[in-house]
N, C-alpha and C positions, 0 to 999 in steps of 0.2 A: 530265235534268232541270234545271227555271234552277234555279242561282243567287241564294243566298239568304241574304247573310254577315251578318245580321241575326238569321236561324233558328238558336233554340239548338239544337243536332240533338240531341243528347247527354242531353236534358231527355223524362223520362216526361212525360207531360201531369199536372198537380195533379187530386185527384176531390175529393168528399166526395158524403156525403147524408144526410139525414134521414129515420128512419121517419115515414106518416103512418098504421099501425096502433098504437103504441105510444104507451101515456099517462104521457109522464115523471110527472105533477105523482099520478097512480094508484100510484105505483111506493114502496116500501117502502125498496128501497136505489138509492141512483146511487153508481156507483163507476167512473170513469174510468180506462183506459190510456195512457200516453204513452211509444211509441219514438221513441227522438229518434238517428237515424245521422246520419253522419259525411255522405253524398251526400239524405237523405231525413227525413222527421217523419213522423209518423203517431199520429193517437188516435183512443180506441172509446172510444163511454160506453154502457154497459149499465145497465137499468132492470130489477133481477128478473132478473137474468144471461141477457137479451134485450138480443141487439144495439140501440140506437137513431139512433145514427149511430155518422158514423167520416171522418176527412180526411187525405189525404193529399197533405203540402208537400214541395219542395224545405228543405232547412234553412239551407241561406244558412252566414253568419259567425258565428250567435248563437245560442245550440244554446234559451237561454232563449224568447229573442223565438219563436223559431219552434217550442215545446211550445206558447206562448200564442197562436198566430195558429192551429195546428191542433185545438187546442180549442175557437175559439169557432167555426169553420168545422165542426165537428162538433156541434155545439148549434145552429146552422143559424138558422133566424129562428125558434126555435119557444118564445123566451122567458123559456129555459132557461139562471142564468148558473153562473159556476163556484160560488156557496155555496149552490145546490142538492147539489153535487155532493161524498157524505159520503165520502167514498173515493176518493185518488189513487194510481193506483202506476206508480213510472215504470221504465223497464228501454232500455236500447240507450249507446252512446258516450256522452250527455248527458243520459244520466240522472240523474246528479250537482248537476245546471244546475238542475234544480226543486224550487226549495227550498221551497215547497205542495205535495211529496209527500207523500202521508206514510211510503212506503217507496221503496228502489229496488230494483226488481226485479233477479235472473239471469237474462241473455238466454236460456239454454238455456230454465229450467226457464219464460219465457217462450212462446220459441213453441212446447216443447211444451204447455200447456196451450190456445194458440191454434189448432192445430193440431189437433188434438183436435176444439177449437169446430166449427171450422172442416171439416173431413172427415169427424170421426164418431169413432166406436168404431174403427172398421176398419184404421185408420193408425196403420203398429208403429213406418214407418222416417218422419223429419224430414228434410229435405235446405234448409236458409236459404242462400239463395243471397245476399247480402249486397253494398254496398258497398265493403266489405272485408276480410271472413270472407267464410267459407264453415264452415256449422257443419254435422254431419249427428248426427245423438241420435235411439239406438234405445230403443224404451217399449216397457212394458209392456202388458197390457190394460188395469192398473187406474190409466192414469196414470201413473206413477211412472217415473223418467229410468235406464233400464238403465245408455246407457255414451252415450261421447257425443264427437265430437271438437271440433279445427276444423284448421285450414292455420294453421303454426307461420311460413310465414317466406315472402320478394317468393313470389306464383305467376300462372297465369296466371287460374286460375280465380277474378276478384272481378269487380262487378261496373262498379268507376271505370274499369277494363281496359275493357269496353267503350261505356262515354261517354266515354275521352277520344279510341277509335278514333273515331268517330260524329262526335263534335268535330272532326278532324280531316281524316275524308273524307267532309264533310258528307250523311251519310247521315240519314233521320232512325231512332233509337236502336229506335222498335214498326215500324221497317219489316226492319230487316239478320238478325231469325233469321229471317225467313220466306223472305227472300231466300235464305241461306245452303243452304236444302234444296233452291231450287228448282237443283237442276245435274241431270247424266243418271250423274254419277258420282261416290261420298266422296273428295277427294282425303288426305291426309295432311296432318296438323295441321306447324303454324309449332314453333316452340318452347315447351315447357311450361315451363320452368324457371325465367318471370320472363317479366314480361309487360310490361318496358322490353321483352325480347329478343323477344317474338312482336309486339310495335309497326310496329319496327325491322324486323321481318322481312317486317311482312304489307306496312308500308308498301313495303320493294323488290322486291314481285315483281310493283308496278305499272310496265310500262316496261321490265323486264328482257329485254334483246337477247339472252339465252341461250333466252328465250320466246316469238321472233317465228316461227318455224318451228310452235310449234302453242302458241299462247296463252293465258293463265290465263284466264276470263273474269270479271269483278266477283263474280258471282256467287260463284264456285270460290273466290277468295283468301277472300271475306267465310266461306265455308265452313272453311275452313284454320282459320281464326282461332276460328272458335264449335266448334270440336271440339278445338283447342285447349286454350280453356275446362273444356268439358266432359273433359277428359281430367285435370286439373286436379280436377274436384271430385271425380271419379272414385275419384282415390288420395286424397282425402278420407275420401269414404264405406267405404272398402275398411277403413279401420282402426274401424272403431269393431267392439264383439263381435256375433256374432251369436245370435239364442234361440233358444237350441240346448241348453241348459245343462236336464236331468232331465227333466220332463216339459213342459216350453215348447218349443215350436216355431220356427223360424223360418220368418218373416212378409214377407214382400215388399209389403206396401201402402205403396208411399209418397209422401207429401204433399212438395210444390215450397213455399218463401213465401220471400219477398223482392224485393228488385226483377227479379233475370236469373232467375226463376221466370214473366213475362214474355216473357223470349226463346228460342222454340222452337226454334232452332237451338244450345240447349243442349240444355231440357232432351228433346229428344227424343231429343238424338246420346244421354242419358244414358239414357235407360230402354230407347235397344235395345241396348249396350254392356249392359246389368242386365239384357238380357230380361225385363223389366216393363212394363206400361203403370200409368202413376200415379195416384194419386186425382182427380178434379175437386171445385172448392168452387165456389161462387157468389159468393163471398166476394174480393176483392183480395186479392193475396197479402200483398201488403205490410204487413197489418194483421192478423196473425197475431199479432209479440211484443206491439203496443198491446190487444191481448183478451186475450189471455192475461195480463197487467197488471194490467186490471182484476179477472178474474175470482180473480187472488191477494191483490189488496191488503184 
């Protein structure tokens, strides 16, 4: 691969979409949700609870500017303005920076609500693989959160870890997951206690003299790292209460949200270890929190 020092390998491509089928001018109620994270920001606009538009952009250094930019992109060229939006819900790390929001929503409730919208009523376990946190959420049939947990200390199972690694190795973030799956056998993971240790060990595997007789391929090194991310996420998932109380049964239906949900090298390994196949959705998995905030406001 030719090296391009100006390419930002760690960034997922930004995206925006506006519906041609939903007439926002005829809607009785227009609501917007803003999910302002540490690395990316999403906006979703709902017209009578139908998705009208969304945007997914990089946050940068200013939470407020990111929220404003995402909302403008979600409105597209439709002619809609912020004055037409009757309610705005904000969530995420920068949610409190949106001064025009009617309410700052809980992240867990927002992702749970958004996941039900995206995956349907069959989803009962939501795993949000974000830039700084991993959240595991268990849901009842009726949309109520039964239990949740999140990583509580430095861990490898975070999206920022992958961004840093891709930037360092100059491997596009949208490719590294698939490359990690292209191996003959699954290697052991690198360190799973801290992402700094994981990154250091991963970089150290390149050119190690003890591997000269049987060197690891680049894909095998990526596999060791993605397995470590999946392993840490599994530890978070394993701490949530199962739905096995009384007449309520355990539901294996799983849906991934967040930026790391786009990394098949992580999600496929989680599916393998849990012996489940995750639900799929036509929506960008990163917009779940924004959709949920729009529904809850």
